N, CA, C and O of each residue as an XYZ file, in Angstrom:
368
protein
N       3.019     16.496    -40.393
C       2.551     15.704    -39.280
C       3.208     16.222    -38.004
O       4.414     16.470    -37.976
N       2.408     16.385    -36.943
C       2.889     16.896    -35.674
C       2.840     15.811    -34.611
O       1.940     14.972    -34.601
N       3.804     15.840    -33.732
C       3.821     14.931    -32.585
C       3.398     15.733    -31.373
O       4.007     16.755    -31.056
N       2.357     15.277    -30.693
C       1.875     16.002    -29.516
C       2.193     15.201    -28.254
O       2.273     13.973    -28.279
N       2.367     15.918    -27.171
C       2.668     15.303    -25.882
C       1.521     15.565    -24.922
O       0.903     16.629    -24.963
N       1.234     14.604    -24.062
C       0.204     14.805    -23.040
C       0.651     15.838    -22.018
O      -0.126     16.711    -21.632
N       1.878     15.744    -21.589
C       2.391     16.687    -20.607
C       3.868     16.943    -20.897
O       4.507     16.211    -21.654
N       4.388     17.991    -20.283
C       5.795     18.314    -20.491
C       6.676     17.701    -19.417
O       7.888     17.919    -19.415
N       6.082     16.929    -18.492
C       6.873     16.287    -17.448
C       7.702     15.159    -18.061
O       7.260     14.452    -18.967
N       8.885     15.021    -17.548
C       9.733     13.917    -17.995
C       9.429     12.700    -17.143
O       9.702     12.696    -15.943
N       8.880     11.691    -17.741
C       8.676     10.467    -16.981
C       9.415      9.332    -17.658
O       9.755      9.390    -18.839
N       9.649      8.312    -16.880
C      10.480      7.214    -17.358
C       9.671      6.112    -18.024
O      10.235      5.107    -18.457
N       8.360      6.286    -18.113
C       7.534      5.303    -18.786
C       7.183      4.107    -17.936
O       6.615      3.144    -18.451
N       7.496      4.127    -16.660
C       7.185      3.005    -15.780
C       6.233      3.487    -14.693
O       6.667      3.948    -13.638
N       4.959      3.383    -14.950
C       3.901      3.765    -14.008
C       4.034      5.206    -13.536
O       3.786      5.502    -12.367
N       4.416      6.090    -14.423
C       4.449      7.510    -14.111
C       5.598      7.960    -13.237
O       5.511      9.020    -12.616
N       6.671      7.194    -13.167
C       7.822      7.607    -12.372
C       8.543      8.728    -13.103
O       8.864      8.610    -14.286
N       8.790      9.806    -12.392
C       9.469     10.959    -12.984
C      10.929     10.973    -12.541
O      11.325     10.261    -11.619
N      11.710     11.792    -13.215
C      13.124     11.940    -12.882
C      13.288     12.454    -11.454
O      14.184     12.018    -10.732
N      12.420     13.385    -11.049
C      12.487     13.953     -9.703
C      12.267     12.873     -8.646
O      12.894     12.913     -7.587
N      11.391     11.917     -8.916
C      11.162     10.824     -7.974
C      12.401      9.949     -7.817
O      12.717      9.507     -6.712
N      13.092      9.703     -8.904
C      14.318      8.903     -8.842
C      15.404      9.653     -8.083
O      16.162      9.052     -7.321
N      15.481     10.962     -8.289
C      16.485     11.771     -7.594
C      16.227     11.763     -6.091
O      17.172     11.774     -5.302
N      14.962     11.744     -5.687
C      14.631     11.697     -4.263
C      14.832     10.292     -3.696
O      15.281     10.146     -2.560
N      14.511      9.275     -4.458
C      14.590      7.901     -3.962
C      16.023      7.384     -3.865
O      16.314      6.544     -3.013
N      16.908      7.861     -4.707
C      18.286      7.357     -4.711
C      19.000      7.592     -3.380
O      19.610      6.652     -2.869
N      18.960      8.795     -2.786
C      19.602      8.964     -1.472
C      18.932      8.142     -0.370
O      19.601      7.697      0.563
N      17.630      7.942     -0.472
C      16.937      7.129      0.525
C      17.458      5.691      0.493
O      17.711      5.089      1.537
N      17.611      5.163     -0.688
C      18.108      3.784     -0.825
C      19.561      3.678     -0.367
O      19.929      2.718      0.310
N      20.381      4.650     -0.729
C      21.792      4.613     -0.333
C      21.934      4.718      1.178
O      22.724      3.988      1.777
N      21.170      5.629      1.808
C      21.215      5.745      3.271
C      20.711      4.478      3.950
O      21.250      4.064      4.976
N      19.682      3.864      3.382
C      19.192      2.603      3.948
C      20.275      1.532      3.902
O      20.502      0.844      4.897
N      20.935      1.384      2.781
C      21.974      0.358      2.652
C      23.122      0.615      3.631
O      23.617     -0.312      4.271
N      23.540      1.866      3.741
C      24.640      2.196      4.652
C      24.245      1.917      6.096
O      24.986      1.257      6.824
N      23.079      2.416      6.521
C      22.662      2.223      7.907
C      22.351      0.762      8.223
O      22.651      0.287      9.318
N      21.757      0.054      7.279
C      21.374     -1.326      7.547
C      22.584     -2.256      7.569
O      22.648     -3.171      8.391
N      23.532     -2.032      6.684
C      24.665     -2.956      6.578
C      25.829     -2.616      7.501
O      26.482     -3.519      8.022
N      26.096     -1.344      7.711
C      27.329     -0.970      8.378
C      27.162     -0.374      9.768
O      28.151      0.005     10.395
N      25.941     -0.285     10.259
C      25.728      0.231     11.612
C      24.844     -0.736     12.386
O      24.396     -1.753     11.857
N      24.606     -0.405     13.628
C      23.741     -1.263     14.432
C      22.295     -0.776     14.420
O      21.468     -1.306     15.162
N      21.973      0.212     13.601
C      20.632      0.777     13.515
C      19.807      0.054     12.458
O      19.472      0.641     11.429
N      19.479     -1.193     12.695
C      18.733     -1.993     11.718
C      17.259     -1.580     11.664
O      16.725     -1.316     10.587
N      16.605     -1.526     12.828
C      15.182     -1.197     12.873
C      14.934      0.249     12.421
O      14.032      0.471     11.613
N      15.702      1.253     12.913
C      15.473      2.612     12.405
C      15.708      2.748     10.896
O      15.041      3.548     10.240
N      16.637      1.982     10.347
C      16.861      2.068      8.905
C      15.684      1.474      8.134
O      15.333      1.977      7.067
N      15.077      0.424      8.653
C      13.893     -0.146      7.996
C      12.717      0.826      8.088
O      11.958      0.977      7.131
N      12.567      1.486      9.241
C      11.505      2.491      9.396
C      11.734      3.648      8.433
O      10.790      4.143      7.817
N      12.996      4.082      8.301
C      13.338      5.153      7.364
C      12.997      4.752      5.930
O      12.479      5.567      5.166
N      13.283      3.505      5.563
C      12.969      3.028      4.218
C      11.461      2.996      3.995
O      10.990      3.361      2.918
N      10.698      2.564      4.998
C       9.237      2.522      4.869
C       8.660      3.930      4.714
O       7.730      4.135      3.934
N       9.206      4.901      5.450
C       8.752      6.287      5.294
C       9.100      6.827      3.908
O       8.323      7.576      3.316
N      10.258      6.447      3.400
C      10.641      6.862      2.049
C       9.742      6.264      0.989
O       9.364      6.950      0.038
N       9.393      4.997      1.136
C       8.478      4.359      0.190
C       7.097      4.990      0.289
O       6.444      5.223     -0.728
N       6.646      5.270      1.520
C       5.342      5.904      1.724
C       5.296      7.286      1.077
O       4.270      7.678      0.522
N       6.391      8.016      1.146
C       6.403      9.358      0.567
C       6.376      9.335     -0.958
O       6.024     10.338     -1.579
N       6.736      8.223     -1.568
C       6.742      8.125     -3.022
C       5.485      7.472     -3.582
O       5.405      7.229     -4.786
N       4.501      7.184     -2.733
C       3.263      6.581     -3.217
C       2.487      7.555     -4.087
O       2.382      8.735     -3.752
N       1.943      7.081     -5.195
C       1.097      7.970     -6.002
C      -0.287      8.081     -5.374
O      -0.852      7.084     -4.924
N      -0.834      9.303     -5.344
C      -2.160      9.519     -4.790
C      -2.946     10.416     -5.739
O      -2.372     11.087     -6.596
N      -4.242     10.419     -5.577
C      -5.103     11.224     -6.440
C      -5.823     12.310     -5.652
O      -7.003     12.562     -5.895
N      -5.142     12.957     -4.717
C      -5.763     14.004     -3.914
C      -5.802     15.310     -4.686
O      -6.805     16.023     -4.660
N      -4.737     15.616     -5.355
C      -4.659     16.883     -6.080
C      -3.822     16.674     -7.336
O      -3.518     15.546     -7.723
N      -3.465     17.775     -7.951
C      -2.622     17.675     -9.142
C      -1.219     17.223     -8.799
O      -0.497     16.706     -9.651
N      -0.835     17.419     -7.556
C       0.449     16.890     -7.097
C       0.246     15.405     -6.871
O      -0.584     15.022     -6.046
N       0.969     14.566     -7.570
C       0.618     13.158     -7.595
C       1.497     12.249     -6.739
O       1.388     11.028     -6.855
N       2.337     12.781     -5.910
C       3.123     11.945     -5.001
C       2.899     12.428     -3.582
O       2.622     13.606     -3.355
N       3.018     11.527     -2.637
C       2.729     11.849     -1.249
C       3.673     12.920     -0.710
O       3.234     13.789      0.045
N       4.950     12.887     -1.070
C       5.876     13.882     -0.538
C       5.512     15.282     -1.017
O       5.750     16.255     -0.301
N       4.941     15.405     -2.213
C       4.526     16.716     -2.700
C       3.341     17.240     -1.894
O       3.275     18.430     -1.585
N       2.408     16.354     -1.554
C       1.253     16.756     -0.755
C       1.692     17.111      0.663
O       1.178     18.070      1.240
N       2.628     16.359      1.232
C       3.132     16.664      2.571
C       3.818     18.030      2.581
O       3.654     18.793      3.532
N       4.575     18.344      1.547
C       5.222     19.651      1.455
C       4.180     20.763      1.377
O       4.343     21.811      2.001
N       3.102     20.536      0.609
C       2.047     21.540      0.531
C       1.355     21.748      1.875
O       1.033     22.880      2.235
N       1.122     20.662      2.624
C       0.485     20.773      3.935
C       1.393     21.525      4.907
O       0.920     22.381      5.656
N       2.680     21.218      4.904
C       3.615     21.902      5.797
C       3.697     23.387      5.451
O       3.737     24.226      6.351
N       3.722     23.724      4.161
C       3.716     25.131      3.763
C       2.443     25.823      4.234
O       2.487     26.971      4.675
N       1.315     25.135      4.144
C       0.042     25.718      4.576
C       0.021     25.933      6.086
O      -0.457     26.966      6.554
N       0.526     24.984      6.842
C       0.493     25.102      8.293
C       1.449     26.164      8.829
O       1.133     26.833      9.813
N       2.593     26.325      8.208
C       3.616     27.238      8.704
C       3.747     28.518      7.887
O       4.796     29.162      7.911
N       2.703     28.889      7.171
C       2.751     30.142      6.421
C       2.614     31.311      7.394
O       2.166     31.140      8.527
N       2.999     32.479      6.944
C       2.854     33.653      7.808
C       1.384     34.037      7.851
O       0.722     34.176      6.823
N       0.905     34.200      9.057
C      -0.505     34.498      9.253
C      -0.658     35.965      9.611
O       0.127     36.505     10.390
N      -1.655     36.603      9.050
C      -1.946     37.997      9.342
C      -3.265     38.028     10.107
O      -4.304     37.598      9.607
N      -3.199     38.539     11.310
C      -4.386     38.626     12.142
C      -4.893     40.061     12.142
O      -4.112     41.003     12.279
N      -6.179     40.221     11.991
C      -6.807     41.536     12.017
C      -7.756     41.558     13.210
O      -8.676     40.746     13.306
N      -7.515     42.503     14.115
C      -8.359     42.641     15.304
C      -9.254     43.860     15.140
O      -8.804     44.923     14.713
N     -10.508     43.694     15.480
C     -11.453     44.802     15.451
C     -11.967     45.010     16.853
O     -12.354     44.065     17.540
N     -11.966     46.237     17.262
C     -12.497     46.559     18.574
C     -14.007     46.689     18.471
O     -14.535     47.475     17.685
N     -14.667     45.913     19.268
C     -16.120     45.907     19.214
C     -16.641     47.130     19.966
O     -16.283     47.387     21.115
N     -17.481     47.854     19.285
C     -18.038     49.061     19.919
C     -19.151     48.695     20.861
O     -20.009     47.877     20.531
N     -19.144     49.304     22.048
C     -20.178     49.059     23.044
C     -21.187     50.206     22.961
O     -20.792     51.370     23.033
N     -22.457     49.909     22.813
C     -23.487     50.950     22.718
C     -24.355     50.968     23.934
O     -25.275     51.781     24.024
């Protein structure tokens, strides 16, 4: 008898949360707690937390299933090295 897996990704069994998502979310939560409790930056820390939650939303745009992965792909696409080819148009 063989045991088969759907994917080789490590997920925690809670709505598709992966280990990588927890590793990214942990510093966001710690920074939020530090900024919210121990500094006077209450509103910016709440905005930072909302951006962190937004980046961890699952989406169905591509095979990359979290918003931060799609944002990274868009940034790579926008800032890739571009090769321009110029052709001199012949005048007849």
